[in-house]
N, C-alpha and C positions, 0 to 999 in steps of 0.2 A: 725104506718107504720112507718119505721123509712127513714129522709132525705136525700139522699144522693149529699154529695158535692163533685166536685172534683175542684183541681187545680190548674186550666186556666188561670189564671191571677193574677195584681197585686193588691191586697186587703186593702184593706179601713181597718184605724186604731180606730176602734171604742172604742176598750177597752181607745185610750188615749180620748177617750171623754166621759168616764164615770161617769167622775166624781169624784167616792170614794175614792180614793187609796187604797184601799184593797193591788190591785192586783201592784207586787212591791217590797211592805211594807216588813222586814224582823219579820215576823211572827213565830209565835213559831207552829212544830208537832204537830196536834191536836195529835197523839197518841202518843207523847210525854211521859206522865202521867201515860199509859200504861203499856210502856218499862222499865219506870226505876222503876217502882215498882212490875214487873212480873207478870202482870196481860194478858199481849199479847201474848194469842196464839200461836204459832208457830208451825212447821210441828205435831215434837214431843210430844209436849205436850199434856195432856188433854185423858187419851185413849180410848175406851170407852170398854161398857163390854164385859169381856170372853175372851179381845184381846191374841194375842201368839209374841210371835217373834221372829225376821230373822235373824241370822247374815249370808254375801254375805262370801262362798268360794271361794277363787280369785288362781290363775293357780299360780304357781312357777316352769315353766319353758316358757323359751323364745317366744319359736315356736316353733310349731309342732301340734301333736292330742294328743286329751283324748282319753285312747283305755277302761277303767273302773271307774269308783267309787263305791267303794263296800260300799255299803250302812249299810250291819253286822258290819264294824267292830266301830258306834257307837249304834247299837243295844241300847247295854246298860245303855246311858245314860238317867238321871233319864228326867221324860220330853219330849223327844224327841218327835217331834212331825209329820215330815218327811221332806227325804232330797228330792230337789228338783231337776230339772236338767236336760239338752236335751242330745240328742232328744226324751228322754222317762225322764218323771216327775214320784216320787215314795214315798211314805212314809216311816213310819219306819216297815220296812220289817215285824217286829210283825202282824202289823193291815194288813198283807196283800192287803193293793190296790195299782194299778196302773193307769197312765191314758196320757194320752199327750196333755203339756202345758212346753215345753223349757223355762228355765231359760235363757240360751244361746243359741241360735238355732245351729245347729252345733253339731260337737264339735273341731273346731279349733282353735288354740289359736295362737294369735298375738303378744302378748304383757307380758310380766311378771307383775302379779297383777290382770289381767282378770279377773271377774266373771265369775263364771264355774257351780256352783250350788247355791242356800239356806237353809241353815239350820234353819228348826221350830221347835221351845220346849215352854215349857210354862213358862220360863223364861230367860231373856235375857243371865244369867250367863250360864247354860243347853246348850242353842243355841251355845254360843261362845265357850265352851268347845266341842262340838259337833266339831262344825265348825274348830278348831283346832285339833282335832282325826283322821276327814275326811279320807281314802287313798284314794288317787286318784293316778291312772297310766297313761304313757303318754308314746307315741311316740316320744322321740323329734328330732326337727331337729338336723344337727351337726352344716352344715354352719350358721348361727348368722349372723346378720348386723344390731350392733346395734347405732355404729356411721355412722353420716351423709356424714363424709367427704369419709369414704372407701365405700358407701355403691353403690352398681354396679348395679341399678333400679333408674337411674337420667330423671325425664320427663321434657323434659325442653321444655320453653311453647317458640311461636315466640317473636321475641322481639315490644316491641309498641315503633312505634318511633312517632314522627315529625320532619321535616326537615333531615339534614344527619348529624348528630353526628358526624362519620366520617373524612370529612370532613372542620365540622366548630373544632374539636379538633386539628386534627393536620394544625386546619389556629390560633389557638391560640396562643396568644404571653406566657402567663405563664400556666403550666397544672398541675394537680395533677392525681395521680394514689394512692388510699390507699386502704384498705383493714381493716375492723373490724367486730370482732365478739361477739354478745352478747348470754349470756347463757339464757336456760331455765328457764321460770317463772311459778309460781305455782298461783292460783286466794287465794288461803289461803281462803275464807268467813269462819268468825267468826259461824255459826251455819251451821254445818254437814251437810249434805244432808241426805236427812231423808221423808218416805212415810207410810203413815196408811193408810190401804188398807179395807174397809168392804162393803159385796153387800148385793141390798137388790132385790133378787132374779135375773135379768138379770139386774139390772142397779150399778152402780159403784162410789164409793163416794171414792173421793180419796185424801187425807190432804199432801199435799204436798210442799219442799221447790224448786220453781218451777217461770222460770220467763219471759215466756212469754203463755198462759195460752191459748187465741187459736187455739193455733200451737199444745202446751203439751194436749189435747183436742182429737185433731187428730192421733196425733203421738201415745199414749197409748191404742187407739182405735185400728189404728192397728195393736198394735204388741200383742191385744187380742184375735184378728180375731173378733170384736163384731162391730156395730152401733157408731158414734160417741157420737151420743143424749142418748146414754146409760152410756154414762160416765161425771161427773160431778168433777170438782177437785177445791176444795179451797187451796188457800195459801194467806190467810190475812197481815198475816207478814213473813216479808222473810230477814233473816239473815245476808244481802249480798249476791250475785250472782258473775258479776266484768266480767259476761259472760259463767264463770261452770254453773251453772243452767237454762241454755236458753234451751235446748233440755232433751224432758222425758229423765230420766235416770236408771239406771239399778234396782235400788232399786226400783223406783217406779213399772215397770213391775212385778220383783220378791213380791213383797208385794203383787198385785193381781192376780198374777197366783193362790201366794199359798194360799191368802183368798178364793180365789173363788174353788179349793178343798177341803178345809177343813171345810168351809163350818163358818168361824169367823175371825174379823178383823186382820189384824198381822200386827207388825210396824216390819220398818227394818229402821237403823239407823248405818251411817257407822261412823265407829272411825278414827278420824282423820286419821292415819296411809294409813286406806283405801282409804279416798279423798285422798290424795297425791299419792295412787299407783293407781288408777281410772280414779279417774277425768278426761277431760281433759287438759292438761297443756298449754299455751305458746311454739312454738319451740326456739330451737336456732336461731341461723342466723348466714350465713360469706357474707357481706356487700363490694361487691366491688366500690367505689367512685371513679367518673373522674369527672373531673374539666375544663373547659379551660375557660380562661378569656384573657383580650383587659387589657393591661400593667395599664387600666385607670380604672379596677374592671369592666368590662360590662360582661358578662357573656357570653361568645358565644359557650359553650356544656356544657352539663350536662349530665351522666350513669350515672343510680344506679340499679345495678345485684345484685341477691340473690340469696344465697340457704336455703333451708326450708327443715324440715323433717314432714312425717306423717306416721301410720302404712298404709300395704297394703290394696286398694281401696277405702280410704277413700276419699274423695271430697275436703277437704280443704287444703287450702295452704294458708299462712298466706303473704297476701296483702305487701309485706314492703315498695314497693316504693308508695303509693297510696300518700304519701303528694309529696313526691316528683314530682309529675307529674303536679302539679300544684302553687308551693307554687314559682317558679322562676323561669321567662322567658328566653328562651336559645335559637338557632338559626336553635341549631339541639341538641332532645330527644331522650335518648333509656332506655331500662327495659326492664332487662333479668329473669324472676322467672327460677330460677333449685328446683325442687320437688326432694327431695330421701325418699324412701322409708325403714324405720329401724323397727327394733322389741323394741319401749320402748311404751310408757302411748302415745297414741291418741294426736294430738293437738289438736287445735280449736281458739273458739274466747275466748279471755282473756281481759280485760280494755282495747280501744285501738286498736285494732289487726289494726295491719298496722304502724301504724305513733308513736305508744308506743316504735317497736325497730325501726323502719325504721327512727326516727328523730332524735336517738341517733347520726345514721350516720351521714344524712347529717349535721347537725348541727355544727358536730365537721367538717365537710371536708372544710365548709363553714369556719370554722374559720382558718381552717391552709390556704385556699387559703388566707384567708385576711391577714393572718401571711405572705405568699410568697411575695404578693402584697404590703404589706406594709401603707394598710390601713385600719380603725374602723371596726372591727367585726359589728359595728353598721351599720356604711354605705354603706357599701358591699352588705348589704342587702337590705335597701334602694335604690341600686342604681339598682339594682333588680328584683323590685314587679310587675309584671306583671298586666295589666286591664283586660284581662280575663283569662280561663284555656288555657294554651300554647296549652295540646294534643286536648280538645272539638272545638278550639274557641269561646267556651261560656263568654257570659258576663259574669263578681262576680257581684250575683246579692245586696249584700254588704258585700262589707271589710271595717278594717280603722285597716289594719296591721300597716302601716306605724304612724297609730296615735300612734299604740301601745309602739311601738320601742323609738318615740320619749317621748313619756310621761314617757314610764318606767326610757328609760336615768335621762329622768331630776331629773325622784324621787327618785330613788338610789342613785344622786353624781356618775354618767358614766362619767363625766368630773372629776374623783377627783382617774381617773383608774388609776395603775404608768404602770410602763414596766414590759416585764416579770421578774421576780425574784428581781424587787427592795423593795420591802418592804416585811419587816422581824418585827415578832416584839416575840422578846426573841428565842424561838425552835419552834418558827412557820411560814414557806411562808404564807404571806395574801395576797389572789386575786379575781378578778373576772371575771363571765362568762355572757354571754347571749343567748340566742338563740330565736327563730321564734318557732311560739304554731302555728299549724292550723289540723283542721278536719271537714272533709266533712258532711253536714248534708246531715239528710233525714226525707222524712216526710212516714210515714207509716201508710196503712189505720189500721183505728181505730172508736169504734164506742162507744156511750157512751148516757145515757136516764140521765134526768132531773126532777124531780117534783117538784113542787110549790105549796105550802098551804098556806092560809093566812098566816101561824104561821112562815114558814121556807121553806125552799127545801133540797131535798136528792139527792144525784149523786149517780147513778152505774153502772158499766163496770168492768168489768175483770182485767180491769189493775193494776197490780202491785207493790205493794211502798217495793222496796230490798234494803232500807233506805237511799233513796233519794230525798223523802217529796212529795211525788206522793199525799197522800190526804192531807196537807197543799193546793198545787198550785191549784187542785179541785175545790175543797171549796173557794178558792179565787178568780178563775175566775168566779163560778158562785156566786159569794156573790154579789160580782164587775157587773155584770151584768142585775145581778136581782135588787137591789141596797136594802140589806138583810145585816144584820153585817156577819162576819162569824163564830158567835157561833150558829147562826140558819143554817148552815146547814151541814148536813153531808153527808159524803160518804161513801159510799160502794165501796168495791175493795175485788179480786180476789178471786173472783166464779164464773165458767163459765156459770151459770145457768142466768148472767147478758149481756150484749152488750158485743161483742169481739174488746180487744182493741192490741193494735200492742204491747202491752204487755215492759218492762225494757228491753235493749239491744242497743247497739251501739246508744248512747244519742238520741234518739229518741222519750222516753218514750212520757216527758212533751207538747213537741210541735206536736205529734198526737193526745196521747188522752187529751191534753188542748183546740186541737182545736175540738177535736171531743163534747168534753164539753161545749167548747164556742156554736159552731154552735145549739146545742140543748135547751140553756139559750135564745138563741138568739129567735129561735121561738117561746118560750114563750116569748120573749119581742112583738113580732108579734102581739100575743094575745092581749094581755097588751095594746098594742098601737090602735087595733078596738076597745077597750070597754071601752076605753079613745076618743074614738072619733078623735086621731092625725096618723100622718104621725107618722113611726118607726124614722125618722129626729126627729122628738118636741119629743119622749116623751125620759123623766127622771127619775128615779129610784135613791134615793137614802135614806138610812135612815131609809127603810118599806115604803118609800113614794111616789107615783106614782107622775107622774106631762106632760102634755102636752093641746094642746087644749083648754086653757086657764085653766084646769081645774087641780083640785088635791084634791088625795085621796087616806088614808093609802091604802098600799095590802091589808089588811086582808079584807076590805073591797071589795075590785075588786075582789078577788078571794075569791070569794062560794063556786064553790069545785077546785080540784086536778086539775091539768091542767099537763099534761104529753109530753115529746116532747124527741124525741130519733136520732138522728143525726147521722151518717157516716162521712169520711173525706177521702178522698183517694187525692194520687200524679196526677199534672196532666201535662197542659202544660207549664206549667214555669219550669217544673224538667230537659227539653228538651230545653228551651229557654236561660234558665241562670244556673248558677251553683252556690248554695249556699256553704257553707261554715263556720267555726268560725273560725277568728285570734286573738292570741295573740301575747306577748313575755314576756321571763322567762329570769330575770338578780336573779344571785348566787353571797353572795360572800361567799369563804371558806375560811378554814384555814390547809394547808399543816403541820405535823408534818418535824424538819428536819429530825431526826434518826430516824424513826417508820415506815416515810411516812401514819398513820394516818390521814384519813379526816374528819376534822368535817365541818357541812354547819351552818354558824354563821347568816346566815338572807337572806332572797331568796323575790322576787317580784311579781305578773303576774298580769301580764297589757293586759287585754281578751275583746272583743271585741263579744260578743253573742247575737246581737237582746234583743230584749225586754224579760227585770230579768223580773221572775213570784213573783221572792221570794226573796230576798237579803239574807237572812239568809242563808236559804237552799242551794242556790245559790254556795253563796261561802264556804259552808263544803265542795260543789262537786270538787270546783277549789283545796282547799286548799289539801281534797284529793287525789286528783288527780297527785297536784306535787311533796307528799309524796312518792307516790308508783315510781315518777318521781325520788326522791333521792335514795332509793331501787335499782330500774334497773339497776343506776347508779354505786352503790356505794357496797349494799350486797347483793343483790337476786338474789342467784342461783340454779338451782336445778341441784344435780352431781348424774348421771350412776354410773354403772359398767361396765366398757367398755367390758366384761367378757357374762354379763345376761340382760341389759338394765337391772336392778333392781336398783330401786331409793334406794340410801344413804340418803338423807336431804326428810326424809317422816315426818316431824312435825314441827311445831314451834321453836323447839328448836333445830332446826340442819337448818331448811330452816329460814335464819335471815332479816324477813323483819325489818325495821326502829321503833324501839323501842322511846318513850319518849326522852331518853338520844340521839337519832339520828338528831332530829326534831332542826329547832331553834324557839327560841322564839316568832323571829322576823320573823314570816310570813304573811305575805299580798298578799292581793290579788284587785285590783282595779278593776271595770268594767265602760269601756264606753258606753256612751251613742250610743244606738245604733238600728235599727228598718230592718229588712227584710224580704219586701213586697211580694215577689216574693216564700217565702219559702212556710209561712203556712197562717191560716187565722188570726192568734197571733203577728205574728211576731217575733217568738221566734226563737233562733239555740240551738241547744245539747251545754252540758256543761262539762259533769261528765270527757267524754274524751279527752277534749283540754286540761285541764289543767294537764295530764302527758305529754301529746304531746309537746315532747322539753325541760321538763324540766329536765330531768338529764346531757340533752348539753348541758344545761348553767350551770353545778353545774362541770361537767367535763371542758367546755374548763376553768373555773375559777381555777382546777387545774392548768393545761397549763398554766396560766396567772401565777399562785401564786407560782410553781418550776420548773414551763420545763418540768416537764413529761405529757406526754403524752399518754394513757391508749388505744391503738388498740383493746384493749381482756375485754368483760366487764362480770362482775361488779369489779370495782377500788379497791380493794381489798388491805392494805400497802400493799404487797410484791409486787404486778406487780407494785403501783407508787413507790418505794422510786429501783422497776428496771427501770423503763423509768427516776427516777432521774436520774438515777446512767448515763443512756443513754444519757443525755440531758447532764452532766458535772454541776452538783448542787449536 
């Protein structure tokens, strides 16, 4: 029976009392040897016997309708097994079979590159050949809008407000009104999206690259018109996701449909170009920041309005002003979002949706205001930190942002920062920049099962590991709670036959799945305390030895048969009474070339308070990865669309420039401040991965301004834009 726990009150810090020192330690990831040796099986690895190969066919118009798919155009391709499309699905016409199983419901096309059919053949090469040859007829719309600024279909939300912004802005002694734009971004995970579908009777097993299996199982069942209990998804190893693998994708649905019709396994793997064309992107943004302050630097008014995009009928809109609504206090706050409907690849969650791009603008605006006021940018931020969420009036459950700013300034040598343009080394201007970091924290319903034998323990949950360290931290929590060496704990993940977890997304995975694992292990501790004849508070479990009630006994003797407990955790009253968020501060030093405008990041420091750190090594890796992504958002990353068709021109990693080793400074450092968030979850943790990106790019761009006077309002700050901004500033 599952024991369900609601987070209704502050939690005791049991992990501070267990005394093993396993939680928090910088331990290696247990699956690491498998990954570096090629033995870790990803979605497309290890084909079942008799598997066929599928390749997606994608639309070549930006908007309209498919009027005909001519299967006869590929009937001569050797090894062809079927052409699957909706609303009708057909195999090779020579086989004379047809049935109802849409790969893409209906015949409407919403964007260039939309999957509209699947070709399946005996070999990948044959399937690819047929997919390229397949003749598709369209009724293309004449009036196509691919540019959000030109869209006539704008959906504007009512402003979210606190206080009277207009009055506070008008009464401010110093005001700032700026517009910043950010380019669209791709998740660009290392592992392409892939699925292998295999049916046994009415039961489907899908090996997929998916982040949130508890939800994906229901999504896939709904797409196939079957009961979720007929679906099993396996995703033990995932080569990155960053939001792009949150929901069920066309590769999984298409593979399952084709496999059911053909009566044999089908594998569908997207090419890198298909991933870029098809998979959800981060929206471009246009952001207007209006700040008003008194001359002493006290903010009186803050408004953050944004324009984002998506295709018709899609509900997602990037929460651009999410951090702006709680990071700084002011008398008048106002936030308005406008959603433009365009014919481009749909938009969705990409790492740190909202903060990643919203803080690029907010934190530059704060620096511009500091410049107008003649106040140190660190001091301006410190002056305006609230003790509660300004929009909801909830007190923060835990915040050390002021400490992060002060500690970062001290460690980075902020006191040695020169006035704008005054530090030059040969042909390079050199400058420093700062930005706050903030990311809201969540607890998502999650379950886990823990088994304890005399020799060790097993953790079972459908939680995923997208390269973030789930295998490591769940093993550490279990080992800490049950007094075992971490090598004695086996962690089994990525299988929907296990208890349903939160999945990996929103930086809530470790806290949610970790709390469920903690609670299941805690229930086992209660049984062990009963057997020892002591209270739970008296029990200690260390190095395989149980102590309590004036007794000492090896676990191997105390546990004569397997002890099994399953626990579930979910948000409760504390989510309403308190606001939980991770906070930090980024510092950057850059060099800008006098003649070319090239920006080189010399060093970066992130000082972060993220609740309890479960594994110092994996946490550091996540924070560094976020900071590097922030560098890319600021300087290199940009999806470019053909304005006529919405077709992506930057469709691979040769043209979409993620930061390479040469772009990333060797002096890249993260410092974690000790923190516990008793209101967040039973293990006092907060999200990590997305906090690292939030604000990081702004620190770099603020450093560029300090170095050479260039303020780039259209990001990324490529050399041509930096040169133009330097000219405008008189440098």
